[in-house]
LUMTISE-515368 format. One record per residue: residue in three letters; x negated, y negated, z negated of N, C-alpha, C in turn. Coordinates in Angstrom, 1 decimal, decimal comma, padded with zeros to 4 digits, m for minus. Each point is the difference from the previous one (the first is absolute). Last residue first. Layout:
REM residues N
+------+--------+--------+--------+--------+--------+--------+--------+--------+--------+
! rest !   n.px !   n.py !   n.pz !  ca.px !  ca.py !  ca.pz !   c.px !   c.py !   c.pz !
+------+--------+--------+--------+--------+--------+--------+--------+--------+--------+
!  ALA !      X !      Y !      Z !      X !      Y !      Z !      X !      Y !      Z !
...
+------+--------+--------+--------+--------+--------+--------+--------+--------+--------+
//
This chain:
REM residues 175
+------+--------+--------+--------+--------+--------+--------+--------+--------+--------+
! rest !   n.px !   n.py !   n.pz !  ca.px !  ca.py !  ca.pz !   c.px !   c.py !   c.pz !
+------+--------+--------+--------+--------+--------+--------+--------+--------+--------+
!  MET ! m085,2 ! m159,7 ! m068,6 !  000,5 ! m000,7 ! m001,2 ! m001,0 !  000,0 ! m001,0 !
!  ILE ! m000,9 !  002,2 !  004,1 !  000,2 ! m001,4 !  000,2 !  000,4 ! m000,7 ! m001,3 !
!  GLN ! m000,3 !  004,7 !  000,2 ! m001,3 ! m000,6 !  000,0 !  000,1 ! m001,5 !  000,2 !
!  ASN !  003,9 !  002,8 !  000,3 ! m000,5 ! m000,1 ! m001,4 ! m001,4 ! m000,6 ! m000,1 !
!  ASP !  002,1 !  000,8 !  004,3 !  000,7 ! m001,0 ! m000,8 ! m000,5 ! m000,2 ! m001,4 !
!  TYR ! m001,9 !  003,4 !  002,7 ! m000,4 ! m001,3 !  000,5 !  000,8 ! m001,1 ! m000,8 !
!  PHE !  001,0 !  004,5 ! m000,9 ! m001,3 ! m000,4 ! m000,5 ! m000,4 ! m001,4 !  000,4 !
!  ILE !  004,0 !  001,7 !  001,8 !  000,1 ! m000,1 ! m001,5 ! m001,3 ! m000,4 ! m000,6 !
!  VAL !  000,2 !  000,9 !  004,6 !  000,7 ! m001,2 ! m000,3 !  000,1 ! m000,2 ! m001,5 !
!  LYS ! m001,9 !  004,0 !  001,6 ! m000,9 ! m001,2 !  000,3 !  000,7 ! m001,3 ! m000,4 !
!  VAL !  002,5 !  004,0 ! m000,1 ! m000,9 ! m000,1 ! m001,2 ! m000,9 ! m001,2 !  000,2 !
!  ASN !  002,9 !  000,9 !  003,6 !  000,7 ! m000,4 ! m001,2 ! m000,9 ! m000,1 ! m001,2 !
!  ALA ! m001,9 !  001,6 !  004,0 !  000,5 ! m001,4 !  000,2 !  000,7 ! m000,5 ! m001,3 !
!  PHE ! m001,3 !  004,6 !  000,2 ! m001,2 ! m000,9 ! m000,2 !  000,5 ! m001,5 !  000,1 !
!  ALA !  003,6 !  003,6 ! m001,6 ! m000,8 ! m000,2 !  001,2 ! m001,1 ! m001,0 ! m000,2 !
!  PHE !  003,6 !  001,6 ! m003,1 ! m001,4 !  000,1 ! m000,3 ! m000,9 !  000,0 !  001,3 !
!  SER !  004,8 ! m000,2 !  000,0 ! m000,4 ! m001,0 ! m001,0 ! m001,5 !  000,0 ! m000,2 !
!  PRO !  002,1 !  003,4 !  002,7 ! m000,1 ! m001,3 !  000,7 ! m000,5 ! m001,2 ! m000,9 !
!  ASN !  001,0 !  004,5 ! m001,9 ! m001,3 ! m000,2 !  000,7 ! m000,1 ! m001,3 !  000,8 !
!  MET !  003,9 !  001,9 ! m002,6 ! m000,8 ! m001,0 ! m000,6 ! m001,3 ! m000,3 !  000,8 !
!  MET !  003,3 !  003,3 !  001,3 !  000,7 ! m001,3 ! m000,1 ! m000,9 ! m001,1 ! m000,5 !
!  LYS ! m001,6 !  004,5 !  000,2 !  000,2 ! m000,6 !  001,4 !  000,7 ! m001,3 !  000,0 !
!  ARG ! m000,5 !  002,4 ! m004,0 ! m001,3 ! m000,6 !  000,4 !  000,1 ! m000,6 !  001,4 !
!  GLN !  003,8 !  002,2 ! m001,8 ! m000,3 ! m001,2 ! m000,7 ! m001,3 ! m000,7 !  000,4 !
!  ARG !  001,2 !  004,3 !  001,8 !  000,9 ! m001,1 !  000,5 ! m000,3 ! m001,3 ! m000,7 !
!  LYS ! m002,5 !  003,7 ! m001,4 ! m000,3 ! m000,3 !  001,4 !  000,9 ! m001,2 !  000,5 !
!  HIS !  001,0 !  002,0 ! m004,2 ! m001,2 ! m000,9 ! m000,1 ! m000,4 ! m000,4 !  001,4 !
!  SER !  003,5 !  003,0 ! m000,2 !  000,4 ! m001,3 ! m000,7 ! m001,2 ! m000,9 !  000,0 !
!  ASP ! m000,7 !  004,4 !  001,5 !  000,7 ! m000,8 !  001,0 !  000,4 ! m001,4 ! m000,6 !
!  GLY ! m003,3 !  002,3 ! m003,2 !  000,5 !  000,6 !  001,2 !  000,6 ! m001,1 !  001,0 !
!  GLU ! m000,1 ! m001,5 ! m005,0 ! m000,8 !  001,0 !  000,6 !  000,6 !  000,4 !  001,3 !
!  ALA !  000,0 ! m004,4 ! m004,0 !  000,6 !  000,8 !  001,0 ! m001,0 !  001,1 !  000,6 !
!  LEU ! m001,0 ! m003,5 ! m003,4 !  000,4 !  001,3 ! m000,5 !  000,6 !  000,9 !  001,1 !
!  LEU ! m001,6 ! m004,5 !  000,9 ! m001,0 !  000,6 ! m000,9 !  000,3 !  001,4 ! m000,4 !
!  ILE !  003,0 ! m002,8 !  002,6 ! m001,1 !  000,6 !  000,8 ! m001,1 !  000,7 ! m000,9 !
!  GLY !  004,7 ! m000,3 ! m002,3 ! m000,6 ! m000,9 !  001,0 ! m001,2 !  000,7 !  000,7 !
!  GLU !  004,1 !  001,3 ! m003,3 ! m001,0 !  000,7 !  000,8 ! m000,4 ! m000,9 !  001,1 !
!  GLY !  001,7 ! m001,8 ! m004,9 !  000,5 !  000,8 !  001,1 ! m001,2 !  000,6 !  000,8 !
!  GLY ! m000,8 ! m003,0 ! m003,7 !  001,2 ! m000,5 !  000,6 !  000,5 !  000,8 !  001,2 !
!  PHE ! m003,8 !  000,6 ! m003,3 ! m000,3 ! m000,8 !  001,2 !  001,2 ! m000,4 !  000,7 !
!  PHE !  000,5 !  002,6 ! m003,9 ! m000,9 ! m001,1 ! m000,4 ! m000,3 ! m000,9 !  001,2 !
!  GLU !  002,6 !  003,9 !  000,6 !  000,8 ! m001,0 ! m000,8 ! m000,9 ! m001,2 ! m000,3 !
!  LYS ! m002,0 !  003,7 !  002,1 !  000,9 ! m000,6 !  000,9 !  000,8 ! m001,2 ! m000,7 !
!  VAL ! m002,8 !  002,7 ! m002,6 ! m000,8 ! m000,9 !  000,8 !  000,9 ! m000,7 !  001,0 !
!  PHE !  002,0 !  003,3 ! m002,8 ! m000,4 ! m001,2 ! m000,7 ! m000,8 ! m001,0 !  000,8 !
!  LYS !  001,1 !  004,1 !  002,0 !  001,2 ! m000,8 ! m000,3 ! m000,3 ! m001,2 ! m000,7 !
!  LYS ! m003,4 !  003,2 !  000,7 !  000,3 ! m000,8 !  001,2 !  001,2 ! m000,9 ! m000,2 !
!  ASN ! m003,7 !  002,2 ! m003,2 !  001,4 ! m000,2 ! m000,1 !  000,4 ! m000,9 !  001,2 !
!  LEU ! m004,3 !  001,6 !  000,0 !  000,4 !  000,8 ! m001,1 !  001,5 ! m000,1 ! m000,1 !
!  PHE ! m002,3 ! m000,5 !  004,7 !  000,2 ! m000,8 ! m001,1 !  000,5 !  000,9 ! m001,2 !
!  LEU ! m002,4 !  000,3 !  005,4 !  000,4 !  000,6 ! m001,3 !  000,1 ! m001,0 ! m001,1 !
!  LYS !  000,2 !  000,4 !  005,7 ! m000,3 ! m000,9 ! m001,1 !  000,5 !  000,7 ! m001,2 !
!  PRO ! m001,6 !  002,8 !  004,4 !  001,1 ! m000,6 ! m000,7 ! m000,5 ! m000,9 ! m001,1 !
!  TYR ! m002,3 !  001,5 !  004,8 ! m000,2 !  000,0 ! m001,4 !  001,1 ! m000,7 ! m000,8 !
!  GLU ! m000,3 !  000,2 !  004,8 ! m000,1 !  001,4 ! m000,4 ! m000,2 !  000,2 ! m001,5 !
!  TYR !  000,2 ! m004,2 !  002,4 !  001,4 !  000,5 ! m000,2 ! m000,1 !  001,5 ! m000,3 !
!  SER ! m004,0 ! m002,6 !  000,9 !  000,6 ! m000,4 ! m001,3 !  001,4 !  000,6 ! m000,2 !
!  ARG ! m004,2 !  000,3 !  003,2 !  001,0 !  001,1 ! m000,3 !  000,8 ! m000,3 ! m001,2 !
!  THR ! m003,1 ! m003,4 !  001,7 !  000,2 !  000,9 !  001,2 !  001,2 !  001,0 ! m000,3 !
!  VAL ! m001,2 ! m003,1 ! m003,6 !  000,3 ! m000,6 !  001,3 !  000,4 !  001,0 !  001,0 !
!  LEU ! m001,3 !  001,2 ! m004,6 !  000,8 ! m001,3 ! m000,1 !  000,5 ! m000,5 !  001,3 !
!  VAL ! m002,7 !  004,0 ! m000,3 !  001,1 !  000,2 ! m000,9 !  000,9 ! m001,2 !  000,0 !
!  GLN ! m004,0 !  000,0 !  002,7 !  000,9 !  001,0 !  000,4 !  001,3 !  000,1 ! m000,9 !
!  GLN ! m003,5 ! m002,9 ! m001,2 !  000,7 ! m000,5 !  001,1 !  001,0 !  001,0 !  000,5 !
!  VAL ! m002,8 !  001,4 ! m003,4 !  000,9 ! m001,0 ! m000,5 !  000,8 ! m000,6 !  001,1 !
!  LEU ! m003,5 !  002,8 !  001,1 !  001,1 !  000,8 ! m000,6 !  001,1 ! m000,9 ! m000,5 !
!  GLN ! m004,0 ! m002,0 !  001,6 !  000,8 !  000,6 !  001,1 !  001,2 !  000,8 ! m000,5 !
!  PRO ! m003,0 ! m002,0 ! m003,2 !  000,8 ! m001,0 !  000,8 !  000,8 !  000,6 !  001,1 !
!  ASP ! m001,4 !  002,5 ! m004,6 ! m000,6 ! m000,1 !  001,3 !  000,9 ! m001,0 !  000,8 !
!  SER !  001,1 !  001,5 ! m004,4 ! m000,8 ! m001,2 !  000,0 ! m000,7 ! m000,2 !  001,4 !
!  ILE !  004,1 !  002,8 ! m003,1 ! m000,6 ! m000,1 !  001,4 ! m000,7 ! m001,3 !  000,0 !
!  VAL !  002,0 !  003,7 ! m003,8 ! m000,6 ! m001,3 !  000,2 ! m000,6 !  000,0 !  001,4 !
!  ILE !  003,9 !  003,2 ! m002,8 ! m001,0 ! m000,2 !  001,1 ! m000,4 ! m001,4 !  000,0 !
!  ASN !  002,3 !  003,9 ! m003,6 !  000,0 ! m001,3 !  000,5 ! m001,1 ! m000,2 !  001,0 !
!  PRO !  002,9 !  004,3 ! m002,9 ! m001,1 ! m000,5 !  000,8 !  000,3 ! m001,4 !  000,5 !
!  ALA !  001,5 !  002,5 ! m004,7 !  000,5 ! m000,5 !  001,3 ! m001,1 ! m000,6 !  000,8 !
!  ASN !  000,0 !  002,1 ! m004,6 ! m000,8 !  000,5 !  001,1 !  000,6 ! m000,4 !  001,3 !
!  LEU !  001,5 ! m001,6 ! m004,3 !  000,5 !  001,3 !  000,3 ! m000,6 !  000,5 !  001,3 !
!  LEU ! m001,2 ! m004,8 ! m000,3 !  000,7 !  000,7 ! m001,1 !  000,6 !  001,2 !  000,5 !
!  GLY ! m003,6 ! m001,4 !  003,3 !  000,7 ! m000,8 ! m001,0 !  000,6 !  000,8 ! m001,1 !
!  HIS ! m004,2 !  000,7 !  003,9 !  001,2 !  000,6 ! m000,7 !  000,5 ! m001,0 ! m001,1 !
!  TYR ! m002,9 ! m000,6 !  005,0 ! m000,1 !  000,1 ! m001,4 !  001,3 !  000,4 ! m000,6 !
!  LYS ! m002,8 ! m000,5 !  005,1 !  001,1 !  000,5 ! m000,8 ! m000,4 !  000,0 ! m001,5 !
!  VAL ! m001,7 ! m002,8 !  004,8 ! m000,3 !  000,7 ! m001,3 !  001,3 !  000,4 ! m000,6 !
!  MET ! m002,6 ! m002,2 !  004,7 !  001,3 !  000,5 ! m000,5 ! m000,3 !  000,9 ! m001,2 !
!  GLY ! m003,6 ! m002,3 !  002,0 !  001,1 ! m000,9 !  000,4 !  001,4 !  000,5 ! m000,5 !
!  GLY ! m004,5 !  001,7 ! m002,7 !  000,3 ! m000,4 !  001,4 !  001,2 ! m000,8 !  000,1 !
!  TYR ! m002,3 !  001,8 ! m004,1 !  000,5 !  001,1 !  000,8 !  000,4 ! m000,4 !  001,4 !
!  GLN ! m002,2 ! m003,0 ! m003,4 ! m000,5 !  001,4 ! m000,3 !  000,5 !  001,0 !  001,1 !
!  ARG !  001,4 ! m004,6 !  000,1 ! m001,4 !  000,1 !  000,2 ! m000,6 !  001,4 ! m000,1 !
!  SER !  004,6 ! m000,8 ! m001,0 ! m000,2 ! m000,2 !  001,4 ! m001,5 !  000,1 !  000,4 !
!  LEU !  001,3 !  000,2 ! m004,6 !  000,4 !  001,2 !  000,7 ! m000,3 ! m000,1 !  001,5 !
!  TYR ! m000,9 ! m003,8 ! m002,8 ! m000,9 !  001,1 ! m000,3 !  000,4 !  001,3 !  000,8 !
!  VAL !  002,9 ! m003,6 !  000,2 ! m001,2 ! m000,3 !  000,8 ! m001,0 !  001,1 ! m000,2 !
!  LEU !  003,9 !  000,3 ! m002,6 !  000,2 !  000,3 !  001,4 ! m001,1 ! m000,3 !  000,9 !
!  ALA ! m000,3 ! m001,1 ! m004,6 !  000,1 !  001,5 !  000,2 !  000,2 !  000,3 !  001,4 !
!  GLU !  000,1 ! m004,5 ! m001,2 ! m001,4 !  000,5 ! m000,1 !  000,0 !  001,5 !  000,2 !
!  GLY !  004,2 ! m002,2 ! m000,2 ! m000,7 ! m000,3 !  001,2 ! m001,4 !  000,5 !  000,0 !
!  GLN !  002,8 !  000,6 ! m003,8 !  000,4 !  000,8 !  001,1 ! m000,8 ! m000,3 !  001,3 !
!  ASP ! m001,8 ! m000,3 ! m005,1 !  000,6 ! m000,9 !  001,0 !  000,3 !  000,8 !  001,2 !
!  LYS ! m000,4 !  003,3 ! m003,8 ! m000,7 ! m001,3 !  000,2 !  000,8 ! m000,8 !  000,9 !
!  ASN !  001,2 !  004,4 ! m000,7 !  000,4 ! m000,8 ! m001,2 ! m000,7 ! m001,3 !  000,0 !
!  LEU ! m000,7 !  003,5 !  003,3 !  001,0 ! m000,9 !  000,3 !  000,5 ! m000,8 ! m001,2 !
!  PHE ! m003,4 !  003,6 !  000,0 ! m000,5 ! m001,3 !  000,5 !  001,1 ! m001,0 !  000,3 !
!  SER !  000,8 !  004,2 ! m002,8 ! m001,4 ! m000,2 !  000,3 ! m000,3 ! m001,3 !  000,4 !
!  ALA !  004,5 !  001,4 ! m001,0 ! m000,8 !  000,3 ! m001,2 ! m001,5 ! m000,3 !  000,3 !
!  TYR !  003,2 ! m000,2 !  003,5 !  000,2 ! m001,1 ! m000,9 ! m000,9 !  000,1 ! m001,2 !
!  HIS !  000,6 !  003,2 !  003,7 ! m001,2 ! m000,7 ! m000,1 !  000,1 ! m001,3 ! m000,9 !
!  GLY !  003,4 !  004,0 ! m000,9 ! m000,7 ! m000,2 !  001,3 ! m001,3 ! m000,8 ! m000,2 !
!  LEU !  003,4 !  001,6 ! m003,3 ! m000,3 ! m001,4 !  000,2 ! m000,7 ! m000,3 !  001,3 !
!  ILE !  001,4 !  004,5 ! m001,1 !  001,1 ! m000,9 ! m000,4 ! m000,3 ! m001,4 !  000,3 !
!  VAL ! m003,3 !  003,4 !  000,8 !  001,2 !  000,3 !  000,8 !  001,2 ! m001,0 ! m000,3 !
!  ASN ! m005,5 ! m000,7 ! m000,2 !  001,1 !  000,1 ! m000,9 !  001,3 !  000,2 !  000,8 !
!  GLU ! m004,2 ! m000,3 !  002,3 ! m000,5 !  000,3 ! m001,4 !  001,2 !  000,3 ! m000,9 !
!  VAL ! m001,1 !  000,1 !  005,6 !  001,0 ! m000,3 ! m001,0 ! m000,6 !  000,5 ! m001,4 !
!  PRO ! m003,1 ! m001,7 !  004,3 !  000,7 !  001,2 ! m000,6 !  000,9 ! m000,4 ! m001,1 !
!  PRO ! m001,2 ! m003,5 !  004,0 ! m000,6 !  000,5 ! m001,2 !  000,8 !  001,2 ! m000,5 !
!  GLY !  000,2 ! m001,0 !  005,2 !  000,3 ! m000,8 ! m001,2 ! m000,7 !  000,7 ! m001,2 !
!  PRO !  001,5 !  000,6 !  005,8 ! m001,0 !  000,0 ! m001,0 !  000,4 ! m000,9 ! m001,2 !
!  ILE !  003,3 !  002,9 !  003,1 ! m000,5 ! m001,3 !  000,0 ! m001,0 ! m000,1 ! m001,1 !
!  LYS !  002,7 !  003,8 !  000,7 ! m001,3 !  000,0 !  000,8 ! m000,6 ! m001,4 !  000,1 !
!  ARG !  004,3 !  001,1 ! m002,2 ! m001,1 !  000,6 ! m000,7 ! m001,4 ! m000,1 !  000,7 !
!  LEU !  004,7 ! m001,3 !  001,4 ! m001,0 ! m001,1 ! m000,4 ! m001,2 !  000,6 ! m000,7 !
!  PRO !  003,9 !  002,6 !  001,4 ! m000,9 ! m000,4 !  001,2 ! m001,0 ! m001,0 ! m000,4 !
!  SER !  001,8 !  003,6 ! m003,7 !  000,3 ! m001,3 !  000,6 ! m000,8 ! m000,3 !  001,3 !
!  LEU ! m000,4 !  003,9 ! m003,1 !  000,9 !  000,1 !  001,1 !  000,3 ! m001,3 !  000,7 !
!  TYR ! m003,0 !  000,7 ! m004,0 ! m000,2 !  001,1 !  000,9 !  000,9 !  000,0 !  001,3 !
!  LEU ! m000,1 ! m003,4 ! m003,7 ! m001,4 !  000,4 !  000,2 ! m000,2 !  001,1 !  001,0 !
!  PRO !  004,4 ! m002,1 ! m001,1 ! m001,0 ! m001,0 !  000,3 ! m001,4 !  000,5 !  000,3 !
!  TYR !  003,5 !  003,2 ! m001,2 !  000,2 ! m000,7 !  001,3 ! m001,1 ! m001,0 !  000,2 !
!  ILE ! m000,2 !  002,4 ! m004,1 ! m000,2 !  000,9 !  001,1 !  000,2 ! m000,8 !  001,3 !
!  TYR !  000,6 ! m002,4 ! m004,2 ! m001,3 !  000,6 !  000,1 ! m000,2 !  000,8 !  001,4 !
!  CYS !  004,0 ! m002,6 ! m001,5 ! m001,1 ! m000,7 ! m000,5 ! m001,4 !  000,6 !  000,2 !
!  LYS !  004,3 !  001,9 !  001,5 !  000,0 ! m001,4 !  000,5 ! m001,3 ! m000,7 ! m000,5 !
!  TYR !  000,8 !  004,5 ! m001,5 ! m000,2 !  000,0 !  001,5 ! m000,2 ! m001,4 !  000,5 !
!  PHE !  001,0 !  000,6 ! m004,5 ! m001,3 !  000,5 !  000,2 ! m000,3 !  000,0 !  001,5 !
!  ALA !  004,4 ! m001,1 ! m001,4 ! m000,9 ! m001,0 ! m000,4 ! m001,5 !  000,4 !  000,3 !
!  TYR !  003,3 !  003,2 !  000,7 !  000,1 ! m001,1 !  001,0 ! m000,9 ! m001,1 ! m000,3 !
!  GLY !  000,2 !  003,6 ! m003,1 ! m000,6 !  000,4 !  001,3 !  000,1 ! m001,1 !  001,0 !
!  ILE !  002,2 ! m000,7 ! m004,0 ! m001,4 ! m000,1 ! m000,2 ! m000,8 !  000,5 !  001,2 !
!  ILE !  004,7 !  000,3 !  000,2 ! m000,4 ! m001,4 ! m000,1 ! m001,5 ! m000,1 ! m000,2 !
!  ALA !  001,8 !  004,3 !  000,0 !  000,1 ! m000,6 !  001,3 ! m000,4 ! m001,4 !  000,0 !
!  ILE !  000,3 !  002,3 ! m004,1 ! m001,1 !  000,5 !  000,8 !  000,0 ! m000,6 !  001,4 !
!  ILE !  003,7 ! m001,0 ! m002,7 ! m001,2 ! m000,6 ! m000,6 ! m001,3 !  000,4 !  000,8 !
!  ALA !  004,1 !  002,1 !  001,1 !  000,0 ! m001,4 !  000,4 ! m001,2 ! m000,7 ! m000,5 !
!  ALA !  000,6 !  004,4 ! m001,4 ! m000,4 !  000,0 !  001,5 !  000,0 ! m001,5 !  000,5 !
!  LEU !  001,4 !  000,7 ! m004,4 ! m001,4 !  000,3 !  000,1 ! m000,4 !  000,0 !  001,4 !
!  TYR !  004,5 ! m000,4 ! m000,9 ! m000,7 ! m001,2 ! m000,4 ! m001,5 !  000,2 !  000,1 !
!  SER !  002,6 !  003,7 !  001,0 !  000,2 ! m001,1 !  001,1 ! m000,7 ! m001,3 ! m000,5 !
!  TYR !  000,0 !  003,6 ! m003,0 ! m000,8 !  000,3 !  001,1 !  000,1 ! m001,0 !  001,1 !
!  MET !  002,9 ! m000,4 ! m003,7 ! m001,4 ! m000,3 ! m000,4 ! m001,0 !  000,3 !  001,1 !
!  LYS !  004,5 !  001,1 !  000,7 ! m000,1 ! m001,4 !  000,0 ! m001,5 ! m000,4 ! m000,4 !
!  SER !  001,2 !  004,5 ! m000,2 ! m000,1 ! m000,4 !  001,4 ! m000,2 ! m001,5 !  000,1 !
!  CYS !  000,7 !  001,9 ! m004,2 ! m001,4 !  000,4 !  000,5 ! m000,1 ! m000,5 !  001,4 !
!  LEU !  004,2 ! m000,5 ! m002,0 ! m000,9 ! m000,9 ! m000,6 ! m001,4 !  000,3 !  000,5 !
!  ILE !  003,3 !  002,8 !  001,5 !  000,2 ! m001,3 !  000,6 ! m001,0 ! m001,0 ! m000,7 !
!  ASP !  000,1 !  004,4 ! m001,7 ! m000,5 !  000,0 !  001,3 !  000,1 ! m001,4 !  000,7 !
!  PHE !  002,1 !  000,6 ! m004,2 ! m001,5 !  000,0 ! m000,1 ! m000,7 !  000,0 !  001,3 !
!  SER !  004,6 !  000,5 !  000,0 ! m000,3 ! m001,4 ! m000,4 ! m001,5 ! m000,1 ! m000,2 !
!  SER !  001,6 !  004,3 !  000,9 !  000,1 ! m000,8 !  001,2 ! m000,3 ! m001,5 ! m000,3 !
!  ILE !  000,2 !  003,1 ! m003,6 ! m001,1 !  000,3 !  000,9 !  000,0 ! m000,9 !  001,2 !
!  SER !  003,7 ! m000,1 ! m002,9 ! m001,2 ! m000,6 ! m000,6 ! m001,2 !  000,2 !  000,8 !
!  ILE !  004,0 !  002,1 !  001,4 !  000,0 ! m001,5 !  000,2 ! m001,2 ! m000,7 ! m000,6 !
!  ILE !  000,5 !  004,7 ! m000,6 ! m000,3 ! m000,3 !  001,4 !  000,0 ! m001,5 !  000,2 !
!  TYR !  001,4 !  001,5 ! m004,2 ! m001,5 !  000,2 !  000,2 ! m000,4 ! m000,3 !  001,4 !
!  LEU !  004,5 ! m000,1 ! m001,1 ! m000,6 ! m001,1 ! m000,6 ! m001,5 !  000,1 !  000,2 !
!  LYS !  002,6 !  003,5 !  001,5 !  000,2 ! m001,1 !  000,8 ! m000,7 ! m001,3 ! m000,6 !
!  LYS ! m000,1 !  004,0 ! m002,4 ! m000,8 !  000,1 !  001,1 !  000,2 ! m001,2 !  000,9 !
!  ASN !  002,7 !  000,4 ! m003,7 ! m001,3 ! m000,3 ! m000,4 ! m001,0 !  000,1 !  001,2 !
!  GLU !  004,5 !  001,3 !  000,6 ! m000,1 ! m001,4 ! m000,1 ! m001,4 ! m000,5 ! m000,4 !
!  HIS !  001,0 !  004,6 !  000,0 !  000,0 ! m000,5 !  001,4 ! m000,1 ! m001,5 !  000,0 !
!  SER !  000,4 !  002,2 ! m004,2 ! m001,4 !  000,2 !  000,6 !  000,0 ! m000,5 !  001,5 !
!  ASP !  004,1 ! m000,2 ! m002,3 ! m000,9 ! m000,9 ! m000,6 ! m001,4 !  000,2 !  000,6 !
!  VAL !  003,5 !  002,9 !  001,2 !  000,2 ! m001,3 !  000,7 ! m001,1 ! m001,0 ! m000,6 !
!  MET !  000,4 !  004,2 ! m002,0 ! m000,6 !  000,1 !  001,3 !  000,1 ! m001,3 !  000,8 !
+------+--------+--------+--------+--------+--------+--------+--------+--------+--------+
//
């Protein structure tokens, strides 16, 4: 009678290890489905249906993975961007790799707003900011943002006053 009781315990243990194995497989399956769902959302659903940039005019997406690189951006980059600005106006949206939206601004008033009037509202984007800082020797006026950039620009502005620039050009013309 003791032997049959021990057999039942062994049987229960073997079932619980099978359940653990199945639960691990289900968790891996759930993780894989979540990763695929996230990639589908980032590459297809968000850029085409939810992004605030979706209302900016531009050519329709032909390839979700390559974006517009497969169609017209595989040619000379400048010619493709000129074609887009002539076809769709001063602000155009096109899709890069993995359907990432990119904006081309060719209207002079919009360019002035982005670069001069409201320049502190647009962050500077670099692929690897740490590498760029090391390459240029630190966070100078080129890489600084916000208050740091305002402070550096304020210190440098007197050097670019008309009188100082006039002296530099006048001295170079005499020689």
